[in-house]
N, C-alpha and C positions, 0 to 999 in steps of 0.2 A: 296531218300524216301522224298515222298507229307508228306506235313503238315495237321492237317485238315480243315484249309480251303483247302484246292484243293482236301482235300478227303471232302468235302459236297458240292462242286462243283458238280465235278463228279457222285454223287453220287445223286444229283438233277435234273444235263442233264438227267439220265435215268429215274429218278421217275416223269420225266417232261413229258413224253411220255404219262405217264395215263393223259395228261390235254384235250386227244383228247372226254375225256366223259362229256365229262364241256362245252367245246372253239368245235368249228370247226377246222378242219385239225393241235389241236392245241400237239396232238405226231411229229409235222413236230415244227413248231410255237416254241415253247419252249422245246427243246434242240436245236436246231439252232440262238435263238434269247441266251440264254448261253454258247453256243459256240462257239458265234462270240466272245463276249463283252470279254471272259478268258477268249481264247485260247492261246493267247499272251506271257500269265503271267506262262502258267505252262503245259511242254509237258505231262504230265501227265494226265490233264484236256481235251488238246489240243486230246489229243488218245483217251481220253474213251466220246468225243463228237465225234471224226468221225464215233467210232462206231455204237453212236448211231443211227445216222441220216440215216446211212449205210444199217442197220438193220430196220429201218422203210420204205428206200425208197426198202429196199426187198424184204419187209412184203406187198408194196403195188404191187412190180409189181407181184408177185407173186399170189398175187387175184387177180389180174387181169385177167393172165390168168389161175387161175379155174373160177373164172366169165366166160369170153370166151370162155372156153370149156363148161360150163353148158348152158349159154342160149338157147342157138343151136338145143339141149336137151328137154328146155323146150318148145321149138320156133315145133319143131317135134313134141311133144306129143301131144301140144295144139291146133294144125291146122290140125291136124294127120283127124277126121271127115268132114272138106271140101272141096270142090269141084272146085278149081280157074278157073278152063278152064269157068265148066259150073254151075255159080254162081245163085244160085236160093234165094240167103237167109238162114236164115238157122234152115229149115226146118226137111232138115239131120244132122245137128250137133246134136252127144253126146256125154257125154263122157264117158267111161269106165269103175266104179269103182271097179269091180271085176277080170277082165283079170289085173295085172300090166305090165307094158310092161319093155320091156334089159331098156329102153332110162329113166321109171321111177329110174329101179335101180341105171343104171349109174347114174344119178342125184345125187339121194339119197347117192349113194358113192363123189358126190365131194363134195354134201358139210358138210356129216359129215367128208370129210377129212378139209372142211375152221373149220368146230365149233373144230374141234383141233389142226391145227396148228391160232386159235385162242387162247385157252386154254396154248401151247404152247411158245406164245412168251407172254405173262401174264408173267410164268416162265422167262423166259430167264432171261427180263425186271428186278424181281426181286432178281435174282443173280447179273444180271450186278450190281447191285444198291450193293447188299447188299459188293459183291469185288473190286467195287470203295469206300466204308464204308470198311473195310481195307487193302485200301490203294494197295493193287494187280487188277495188267491188266488182263482185259475180253478181249476176243473177240468173237463175236454171232455166231453159227453155221450155216451155211448154207447166209452168208452173200455177198454181192457180193460188192467189197472197190468201189464205188462212190467217195471218201473225197482218198484219198492220204495221 
């Protein structure tokens, strides 16, 4: 059973991911620093630190995948009115707002999925923090274990 100090450190490891709203890349720097300093002191802290870092790296990977899928759809829609072979400027360029294309729906769907993923990420971080506070181990769902 972990003591209060170990529970607090594990909780702060999870909560330190919120530092990204203040410090760029804080969601990686905070947990890594806290984990590196305290990983040898407790197996409980080591396990929570690895889980928090693995979750943040997994979220980055999922975000890159969604972004990579979304960007081509946006580019195809934006440059749909341009003729690249016989380019005479922007006199033929127009954006038709009246007819939404299927690409717009796909891009919007992926954007909605990203927003749901962001909200789910915040909820899972709070759940992991509460589990750490209570002295329980927590495994984030859909996490790739980069650190074992």
